[in-house]
Each structure stands twice: as C-alpha cells, then as structure tokens.
C-alpha positions as CSV (number, residue, x, y, z in Angstrom):
1,X,-8.4,16.7,3.3
2,X,-5.6,16.7,5.8
3,X,-7.9,17.1,8.7
4,X,-9.9,14.1,7.3
5,X,-6.7,12.0,6.9
6,X,-5.4,12.9,10.2
7,X,-8.8,11.9,11.9
8,X,-9.2,8.6,10.0
9,X,-5.7,7.7,10.8
10,X,-6.5,8.1,14.8
11,X,-9.6,6.4,14.6
12,X,-7.7,3.4,12.8
13,X,-5.0,3.1,15.2
14,X,-7.6,3.4,18.1
15,X,-9.6,0.6,16.3
16,X,-6.4,-1.6,16.0
17,X,-5.3,-1.1,19.8
18,X,-8.7,-1.9,20.8
19,X,-8.7,-5.3,18.7
20,X,-5.5,-6.4,20.0
21,X,-6.1,-5.6,23.1
22,X,-9.3,-8.0,23.1
23,X,-12.2,-5.3,23.1
24,X,-12.2,-4.8,27.1
25,X,-15.6,-4.5,28.7
26,X,-14.9,-1.1,29.3
27,X,-15.5,-0.3,25.3
28,X,-19.5,-0.5,24.5
29,X,-21.0,-2.9,21.8
30,X,-21.9,-0.1,19.5
31,X,-18.7,1.5,19.5
32,X,-17.0,-1.8,18.9
33,X,-19.5,-2.1,16.2
34,X,-18.5,1.2,14.6
35,X,-14.8,0.8,15.0
36,X,-15.1,-2.7,13.5
37,X,-16.7,-1.3,10.2
38,X,-14.5,2.0,9.9
39,X,-11.6,-0.5,9.6
40,X,-12.7,-3.1,7.1
41,X,-11.3,-0.8,4.1
42,X,-7.8,-0.9,5.5
43,X,-7.9,-4.4,6.3
44,X,-9.3,-5.3,3.0
45,X,-6.1,-3.3,1.6
46,X,-3.6,-5.2,4.1
47,X,-5.2,-8.8,2.8
48,X,-5.1,-8.1,-0.9
49,X,-1.1,-6.9,-0.3
50,X,0.4,-8.5,2.8
51,X,-2.5,-11.2,3.8
52,X,-3.4,-14.3,2.8
53,X,-6.4,-16.5,2.2
54,X,-6.3,-17.9,5.5
55,X,-5.5,-14.5,7.6
56,X,-8.4,-12.2,8.7
57,X,-6.1,-9.3,10.6
58,X,-2.7,-8.3,11.0
59,X,-0.5,-9.4,13.9
60,X,2.7,-7.5,12.9
61,X,3.6,-3.8,12.8
62,X,3.9,-3.8,9.2
63,X,0.5,-5.2,8.5
64,X,-1.0,-2.5,11.0
65,X,0.8,0.2,9.0
66,X,-0.3,-0.9,5.9
67,X,-4.0,-1.5,7.2
68,X,-3.8,2.6,8.6
69,X,-2.7,3.4,5.6
70,X,-5.0,1.9,3.1
71,X,-7.7,2.9,5.4
72,X,-6.8,6.5,5.2
73,X,-6.5,6.2,1.4
74,X,-9.9,4.5,1.0
75,X,-11.8,7.2,3.1
76,X,-10.0,10.1,1.7
77,X,-10.8,8.6,-1.7
78,X,-14.5,8.1,-0.9
79,X,-14.5,11.8,0.5
80,X,-13.5,13.2,-2.9
81,X,-16.0,11.1,-4.7
82,X,-18.7,12.3,-2.8
83,X,-17.2,15.9,-2.8
84,X,-16.8,15.8,-6.4
85,X,-20.4,14.4,-7.1
86,X,-22.1,17.1,-5.0
87,X,-20.6,19.8,-6.7
88,X,-21.7,18.5,-9.8
89,X,-25.1,18.3,-8.5
90,X,-24.9,21.6,-7.2
91,X,-23.9,23.1,-10.8
92,X,-26.4,21.2,-12.5
93,X,-29.2,22.8,-10.8
C-alpha cells in the first residue's frame, strides 16, 4: 500500500507541475490525457474542500497539497475496494 501511495503522490506532483507549466510541447498528447485523468479525483477533493463554484484548479501551494493528498487517498481507497472484491471472489470459487 505504501508503494501505491508513493507512486500516486509522485505522479500527482508531476501532473500538477505539467499543468502549471502549461503542458510544454515536449509532453505527448496521450501522456497529457493520462495525467489529467489520474489527477481528477484529487482535484475533485480540492474543489469540494477549498475550491469554489467558479474555480477549476488550485493555484496555490495549499491547494496543490490538498489535491495530491486527496488523489492518494482516492486511488488507495479504490485499490483497497478492488483488492477486497477480488479476494472475496477468489474465496467464493
């Protein structure tokens, strides 16, 4: 679980850095799309906690921190749910 959390935190920070820098042309479009999709759960957590109805992405360090932590929490929770369902299915058969 620690490994997953660390990987998600690193990918989240890279996603934020790429987004803040305006997605340089050196980043291929498929990678940009993947980075955007993996960051959405954390951005949703930020929006519900610190953001507002007319904001789309954090613009300060606190917002970035909430986005990264929310992203790690969401993806780790999703992994735990999938793992639990998988274990129960294996035991059932």
